[in-house]
Every structure is written in C-alpha cells, then in structure tokens.
Steps between C-alpha positions, in 0.01 A plus 500: 500500500701554817713268703388165643451669838280767345302237310428299813459775757140405577328180611773240466494411869138393487187567296230736621139444403533777245798323343314173483211679333752651251644156422150367434461787254795367308323178415430419137233723351566797727819646352428768243642405163592750234263336249283214635505232237188369335254746663321549170497129435351421838220750444413353163553133571132414470334275756703514817546249773362666816742668740498313827245616746323352798669172573727541198596236240402140550761248613618324183554164674157507663351605166680231309183323381385824332837555338526133404177523302630793299825318424309192394286703262796680343651381175827685563658647813734799516670498839693814604707503815696776682829377648605670827239468772302256285728210400774590749494672840663841528854514630717793624688505166356412159778253426419290810168360380472132408218288367379233737592147397252363247360840392693511171382148416140592589508802265645284226231237549227760465662651192530152338123452496344557151325832469677652803748791490700598811655847507700665778434876512744677731692815571817294482699474176401223265848339513486486881158329493630243255784414740251427771260299284694303236210345310460575129123451526465803731489850351642813659419868488747709704502864604125504572417326178695723260795262454330216317810413299879533524498764225377798705715810472475862615587818319849632582349791691320266744820301547693817585232619741485165675879510534489842663217397731681176590801700613289736707313220674822307577566756773179416682580170683791653687264768635193277549555175692267227379460649146624287210553614140425243231652579162285325239679648202183639345371635829617575854308381808532635854399246766419624850377173652745511793505877552338671802205729436721808543762374257238387248347847506833667429582243234179584325598867495843406365348292222252772402778757480732275304230410244357853470713593204390203290121524513472520124653161438484307831228421748488362854289190570394406850557127571509304821727708731699625206502776238598405147607772257420367152491642145166635382493223242405273790118527503442245771356157555146588401605615155721195454233250599238674296719482194578131562134420532428664167732243345347211692199300390170666585389184680790532749441527875741755647633439852724758659661463843706782658565674829598852411344836409661465155284189450172691541484620138564137394203388715280736301657387176379146575140618541269210462775269612638403840705759689664405833686737735759350737590627846368794700332796332236761555321510163528300184329434168557128546205276576700242697786501750779270619706561812854431386721314249429176686132536426584595142678166467195322641278674247734420210518132609119483492500667157755256360297202628182635344669545163601136479 
C-alpha cells in the first residue's frame, strides 16, 4: 500500500453517485468472503421461513396478539438476541455502546421465568458481553456463537496468523480516516462506519490483500459496516443456534431477534419459531420486523409481562 496521499487521492472531497453506489455495495451480504459460512447448512435446513417479498415481514408490535398466542402455548421458550444494533444502538467505536437504563434488568427478569432461557449471540467476545450484561441467568455465545464457554482456544498456527494479520491491519487507520481496527484476540474486525465511500472502497482492497495469504485458516465475515476476519472454526450463528436447539427440549419455542446479515442463518435455524429482523434491510428470512433497539425493548417488555 502506498502513502496516505496515494490512498486518498480520489473522492475524499465529496462523494460522486458512483462512490455512493460503491459504498452501498459494501453493506453486509455484498462483500465476497473466502468461504461463506453455513451455505450447506442453509440449503439443508428443512422448512424455511420465507424470504421477505412484497410488503416484507410483519411488524412484530402490530402482530403481538399472534406472537402472544404462540408464547402462551409454549411450554418452554428459548430466546436468542443479537447485541449491537439489537439491544444497543451502533456507535462510531465498538467500546462506546451502552445498554439503556433498565435493559439489563429486563433481560434478567425474562431469564428468571421458569422454562425460559435467554442467550446473547454476538460477534463480540463472550467476556465483553458479560461485562455489559452482568446477570448470571443470561447465557452468552460470543464470536458468532462459537465462544460458548471461556475454554475456547485456537491452534498455534491460527494464533500466529492472526498476529501477522493484526500487524498488517494496524497500518490501515493512518491511511484510511474513519476506519477503526478492533482487536478481539481471536479475530480482527475492521470497522468503516465513519469512512467515506472512497476510503471504504480502498480499505476493502487493503483488507482483501492483507488476508489473502491466510485463506486456508481464516475467513472474512461481512457484518454491519465492518469486516471481521475470524478462524474457520467459527461456523456462524446459524450453526451455533442449531446446536443449542438440539440440546433444548423439543417443546421449546425458539425466538431469535437480530439486525445483521450474520443473523440470517440463525433465523433459518429457528424455523418453526419466531424470527425478527431489526432495522433496515432489503431481504430477510425473518417473518417479523422491529425498527430499532427501542422497539426491541418494547417487544421484550411485552414478552416479560406475558410470561408472568
């Protein structure tokens, strides 16, 4: 990669329509990954919730009576929740997010009901999630569901490769204003939330080049305005939720709420349950939608009241 001036020699004074189109192409689900996770699983998942079409998924608040009936009929409830964009609003830097007052208590109240399990499924590390939600009744699956305990370790080869990649990517922020590198220890994420379209395009090229030598052991996941380079042991949220449901009672009603492309396989994993997509999107396998974390809180409050 050249100097900062060479890196930014186009488009930083203002975005053309072509650049805006390019930035839209960098949204989750559009960046080519070296090995898309769970493709085979998605194809063989059995009965699928329909991809959104026509008017799209139904509003979960407006459809509450329908959802309420299913909760009432269920003997057990398995509630899975994404974190960023679902329980908390996105911020320029990952370490700036905070739960709204009362949210932690609400999650704990739901988890305290007999027959209910609450699990946070996130791209964040498990230990980070536990600092945000300090309730022993809530379960956590970090790194897209792979890190379901504190005992997860990687082979020495993966550790070395992540170390090399981490060093390469550390050069990027100085050349790409608005790009932030998040070192998760077992993965490295590149956030471009505050980057211009031109800078984001070049950052993508930088990431692809830096990760090219590690395709055997690492893969790039597309998340909300970020690229996360993770070990291939990380199979994604769909695989994690599917495995968790195999351990759950067959009478359980699965509810999954998430806002990101990485949540789509989990929506399919909860087939026959209740899948809710948060925020703006083009297509989804979720049957319902909520606008933002504030509406998620409203939904969870209704759920807690119904469980009493």
